C-alpha positions as CSV (number, residue, x, y, z in Angstrom):
1,Y,93.1,119.2,100.2
2,G,93.7,119.8,96.4
3,L,92.8,123.9,96.2
4,P,95.4,127.0,96.4
5,F,96.1,127.6,100.5
6,F,95.0,131.7,99.8
7,F,92.1,129.9,98.5
8,K,91.5,128.1,101.4
9,I,92.4,131.1,104.5
10,R,89.6,133.1,102.0
11,A,87.1,130.2,101.9
12,A,87.3,130.5,106.1
13,Y,87.0,134.1,106.0
14,E,84.1,134.0,103.9
15,I,82.5,131.3,105.6
16,S,83.1,133.0,109.0
17,C,81.4,136.1,107.9
18,L,78.9,134.4,107.0
19,Y,78.1,133.1,110.4
20,K,78.1,136.5,111.9
21,L,75.8,137.3,108.9
22,F,73.0,134.3,110.1
23,I,73.7,135.8,112.9
24,G,73.2,138.8,113.1
25,V,70.7,138.9,110.8
26,D,68.2,136.5,112.7
27,A,68.8,134.5,109.8
28,T,66.9,130.7,108.5
29,Q,69.1,129.9,105.8
30,V,72.0,131.7,104.5
31,E,72.7,129.5,100.8
32,I,75.8,130.5,99.2
33,N,75.8,128.9,95.9
34,P,79.2,129.4,94.1
35,L,81.6,129.7,96.2
36,A,84.1,131.2,93.5
37,E,87.9,131.1,93.0
38,T,89.7,133.5,90.5
39,E,92.7,133.4,88.7
40,G,94.2,136.5,91.1
41,M,96.8,133.3,92.1
42,Q,99.4,130.9,89.9
43,E,101.7,128.2,91.4
44,K,105.6,129.0,90.7
45,N,107.8,126.4,91.7
46,G,105.7,124.6,93.8
47,I,104.7,128.2,95.6
48,E,101.9,129.7,95.7
49,V,102.3,133.7,94.8
50,F,99.6,136.1,93.2
51,I,99.3,137.2,89.9
52,S,97.2,140.2,89.7
53,K,95.7,143.0,91.8
54,E,93.4,140.6,93.5
55,K,93.7,141.1,97.2
56,F,91.9,137.6,98.0
57,P,91.4,134.6,95.4
58,A,87.4,133.7,97.2
59,Y,84.7,135.4,96.0
60,C,80.8,134.3,97.0
61,I,79.1,135.3,93.8
62,D,74.8,133.9,94.4
63,A,73.1,134.0,98.1
64,K,70.4,133.0,99.3
65,L,69.2,134.0,102.3
66,N,65.3,133.5,104.7
67,F,64.5,135.5,107.6
68,D,63.3,134.3,111.6
69,D,59.8,135.6,111.1
70,N,59.2,136.3,114.8
71,A,62.6,138.6,114.2
72,Y,60.7,140.3,112.4
73,F,60.7,144.0,115.8
74,R,64.5,143.2,115.8
75,Q,65.0,143.0,111.8
76,K,62.2,145.9,110.6
77,E,64.7,147.5,108.2
78,I,65.5,143.5,106.0
79,F,61.4,142.9,106.3
80,A,60.7,146.2,104.7
81,M,63.4,145.1,101.4
82,E,61.1,142.3,100.8
83,E,59.6,142.0,97.2
84,P,56.1,140.0,97.3
85,S,57.3,138.7,94.1
86,N,60.3,137.0,95.4
87,S,58.5,135.4,98.7
88,E,58.5,131.5,98.7
């Protein structure tokens, strides 16, 4: 409610992708902040239309991910990327 239809579609797509990511990398947390609306759309005569070349008007801008330590044997590449200064 209050958001353009295509923004809702893109947000649903982003959430679906986040779920696949969550399962695929054995995450314990996937936090998105913010999910941003771009200026790729506007309403004309009650109809939402694209006003730019952007395909979708919503994007995940920043994320925080934590991974299950017990999945180390499946996710060695991910754990190899960890920087000690970023660990909690």
